[in-house]
N, C-alpha and C positions, 0 to 999 in steps of 0.2 A: 566547552561552549554550551552544551545542553544543560549541564549542571548549573552554570551561571544563569542561564535563561530561566530555569525553573525556580531559582532562589531570588531572582530580581524582583524589585517592587513593581507594583502596578504602574506607578508613575514612569519608571524607566521603560517598562515594556510598551506602554502607550506611546512614549516618545520615540522608541525604536520603530514601532509599527508606522507611526505617522511619518517619520523621516524616510523610511524605506519606500512607502507607498508614494510619497511626494517625489522622491528621487526617481523612481521608475516612471512616473508620469512626466517628469521633466525630460528624462532621456528619450522617451517616446516622442514628446513634443519637439525636442531639438532635432531628432532624426527626421521626423516628418517635415519640419521646417527647412532643414538643409536640403532634403531631397526635392522639395517643392521649389526652393529658390534655384537650385541647380538646374532643374527642368526648365524653369522660365528663362534662365540665362542661356541655356542651350538652344532654346527656340529662337531667342533674340539673335543669338550668334548665327544660326542657320539663315535667318531672314536677312541679316546684314551681309552674309556671304553671297546671297543670291543677287543683291543689288550693287555691291561694291566690286571693285576691280580685284583681280587675283593678286596683284602685288601688295595691295593694302589689307588683304584678308587676315594676315597674321596678327596685326595690331589689335583688333577687337578681341581675338581669342586670348591673347595674353592678359588683356584687361579683365576679361571674365574670370580667368583662372586666378588672377590676383584677388579679385573681389570674393570669390568663393573661399580662397584661403583665409582671408581676413574674417569672413563669417565663421569658418570652422574654428579659428583660433579663439574668437569671442565665445563660441558655444562651449569649447573644451575647457577654457579657463574660467568661464563664468558659472558653469554648472556646479563645481565643488563649493563655490561661495554661496550659491543659492541653497545647496543642500545643508551647509552649516547653519545658515540663517534659518532654514526650515526646522532643523533640529532644535535650535535654541527656542524658536517660537513654539514648537510642539511641546518642549519641556515646560515652558511657562504656562501654556494652556492646560497641560495635564496637572501641573501643580495647582493651578487655580481651580480646576474641576474637582480635584481630590482633596482640597482643603477641608470641606465639610466632613469627610471621613476621618481625617486627623482630629478634628474637633470632637466627633462622636467617640473616637477611641479614648481621648483624654477624659471625657465625661464618664464613659463606662468604666474606666480604670479607677475612678474615685468612688464608685458605688460598691460597697462591701456588704457583708452579711448584716451589718448593723445599720445600713443606710439603704435598704431595699425599697423604702418608701419614695426615694428620689427617682426621677425619670429623666430621660434624655430630652433635650430641647429639639423641637421639630420646626425649623424655620419655614419649610415648604412641604406640606404633607402630600403634595401631588407629584413630586419628582421621585426618582429612584432612591435618593438618599433619605427623603422623608418617609418613604415606605419602609426602608430598612430600619430607620429609627423607630417607627411605629411597631414593627415586629419585635425589636429588642425590648421596647417598653412593655409589650404584652408578655414577653418572657419574664421580665422582672416582676410584673404583677402576679404571674403564676407562682414564681419563686417566693414572693412575699406571702402569698396565701398559704403555700406549703409550709413555710417556716412558722407562720402563725399557728397553723393547725398542729405542727409538731410541738410547739411550745405549750399550747393548750393541752395537748394529749399528755405530755410529760407531767404537767402540773396536775391534771385531773387524775392520772394514773397514780401519782404519788399520794394524792389525797385519799383516793379510794383504798390504796394499800395501807395507808397510815391508820385509817379509822379502825378496821378490825384488829390491827396489831396493837393499837392503844387499848382497845377493849380487852384483848387477851392479857396484855401486861397488867392492866388494872385489876383484872380478876385474879391473876397470879399473885400480885403483891398483896391483895386483900386476903387471899387464902393463907399466905405465909405470915401475915401480920400477927395472927393469934391462933391458938388451937381451936379447932372447930370439930363438929360431930361428923361422922362418916356421911350422913345424909347431906350435910352442907358441902362437904368436899365433892360429893357426887354431883350435886347441882352445879357447883363451880366448874367441874370438868365438863359437864354437859354444855354449859354456856360457852366454854372455850372451844369445844368441838363444833358448835354452831358457827362460831366466827371462823374457824379453820375451813369449814365447808364453804362458807362465803368466799374466803380467800381462794380456795381451790377452784370454784366456779369462775371467779374473776380471772385468775391466771389462765385457765383453760380457754376462756373466751378470748382473751388477748392473744394467746398462741394461735387460735383459729383465725383471727383477723390478720395476724402477722403472716401466717402461711398463705392466706388468701391474697394479701398484697404482694407477696413474693411469687405467687403463681405456682407454689409447690403442692397445692391440693389437687389430687387426681380425682376428677369426677367420673362417675360411671353412669352416663345417661342411658335411659331405657324407656320404652313406651310405658306410660302409666295413665291411670284414670284420675283426673284432678278431683272429680266428685268423690271418688273412693278415698282419696287422700284427705279431703276435708272431713269426711265422716270418721276417719281414723283419728285425726287430731282431736276432733270434738269428743270422741269416746275417751281418749287418754286424759283430757283436761276436764272432763265432766265433774270429777270429784272436787276440783278447785272451785268450779262454779257453784256446786251444791253448798259449799261452805258459806258462800255469800248469797245463797238462795236465788241464784241467777239461772236463766234458762238458755242453753245453747241450742240454736235453731239452725239446722243445715237445710238450705234450699238448693238442691241439686237434682232436678227432675230427670236428667239423662246423663249418660257417660260423656265426659269431655276429655278426649285424648291429647296428651302432650308428651314431649320427650324431654326428660330431665333426670337428674340424680335424685332419687326418691328421698334419701336421708337428708341431703342438703336442703332440698325444697321443703321437706317436712319441718326442719328447724325454723325456716322463715315463717311458715304458717303458724307453727306453735308459738313463736314469739309474738306474732300479731294477736292471736287469741289470748295469750297470757296477759298482754297489755290491756286488752279489752276487759278481761275479768278484773284486773287490778283497779282500773280507773272507771269502770262502769258502776253505777249506783247499785246497792243491794236490791234484789228482787226485780231486776231489769232484764230484758231479753238481750242476747248477743247473737247477731246474725252472721252466718257464713253462707254467702251466695256464690254459686258457681254457674257461669254462663259461657257461651261460645258463639262466635259469629263465623263468617267464612274464612277468616285468616287468623283470628286471635281467640285465646281462651282467657278468661278472667276469673279471679277469686277475690271476693270482697268481704272483709271482716268489719262489721259495724257495731257500734255500741251507743248508749245514751249518756255517755259521760260528759265532762265539761268541754270536750273538744280541744282544739289547739288554736290559740290566738294567731292572727295573721302575721304578726311580727316575729313569731317563732317558727313558722313553717319552713323557712329556708334552711334551718339548722337542725331540724328534728332528727335527721339521719347522721349528724355528727357524733363522733364517739364521746361518751360521757356527758352529752348534752341533755339537760333536763329542763322542762318547762317550769316545773314546781320542784325545787330542790328538796325541801323538807318532806313533801308528800311522797316523792319518789324514793327517798332513802327509807322512809317509814314503811313503804310497801316492799322493801327488800330489793329494789332495783339497783342496777349499776349504771344505767344510761348506755348500755351497749346492745340492748335487744334490737332496736331498729337498725343499728349499724350492721349487726349480724344478718338481719332480714334483707337489707339492701344488698349486701355482698352475695348472699345465697341466691337471691332472685337474679341478679345481674350475671352471676357465674353460669346460670342456666339459660342465658340469652333473653331474659325478661326484664320488665321494669316494675317499679313499685312507686306509689304516689299516695299522698294524703288527699282524701276527698271530703271537703267540708260539707256539713249537712246541718239542718236545723235540729236542735235538740240532741247533738252528739257529733260524731264524726266517723270516718271509715278509712281504711287503708285498702287499696286495690292493687292486686298483683296481676299483670298481664304477661302472657307467654304465647309464643307462636303455636298455633294449632298444629298438632302432629298430622301431616298429610300422608297417610299410608293407604294402601289399597285394601287393607283388612277392614272389616266392619267395626263399628264402635264396640259392639259386644266382644269381639275378638280382642280388641285392644285392652278392654277392661279385664278380660280373663288373663291376658298376657301380663298385665300390670300386677295382678294379684298373685301370679305364680312367682316362686322364688327365682331370683336372678343371681348368677355367679358374680362375685365382686373381686 
């Protein structure tokens, strides 16, 4: 019985519950009615006995008992009929009430991976079925977005991998086409190695993003000074800025304590500064500003480049997405730098966003301020000391 009940449809269970509850109510009602009628008849019988003669007293009693018996027969035989009718009515009501669910199931069954753009119809958005359909439609929308991102990612990754492979193949075929001098062979091998390095960086970045999505990257959060991290990144990338005669300006007047994985967060900041160097005009300043309020720390990387048009800002953190395809490829970018930065910041509990500005743009990283009892100087000293990993 328990197994049948657990596998029964909602319609059958609703019908059974409706019938059982109605039958119980009818039994209670019939019992109360019978007891009340019997009590009235008994009182009437007692009154008639007080007024009538003793010889005629038996006749009213027999009539009362006969009437009570007839009432009991009607209740006993009428109750099953009412219960059956209640069950049929309950089934019809349940069937009518659950018909929209059957309709939703049929529509959902027709939506496959190739038809994720379709949605379930919502006749009434305010009842339970309408809310269920709205939730399912939201799920389909998220699935459609995920599938689109997967298709774009596959196409973009294939394109990015094909470009250096085509270059390597072209250089190899050109070198084998005719006999060349050792210097020319050396130059060809050098060009091939440059493309191999680009492939290696691309594959390493994809692996890092894949591990981040799978949650297999083990972070080692530690107290660190965000201002010190900004100066470290600026020092490392200063040679790239010098090649374009740019000036890296770090504005961090005081230590700003945060708790994060230093290497992962450094990758995010380095990607932002590297982008600013690539897209900022020559001989222009690049600012790195570190600030803190009562609850948050922020690091802003600004440049005087062309900025990002409003229609592209929603997708700048997508993988392989480029605002200017030709310019990005010419600068040696793969379109993964901002995706890496976004993952690295969010993995440390922070947020990253583009901040539009006149004459350029900026990216701002916000992190929770590390609320420790130690002083800011002590936090900075702890951040500079080596940490076991």
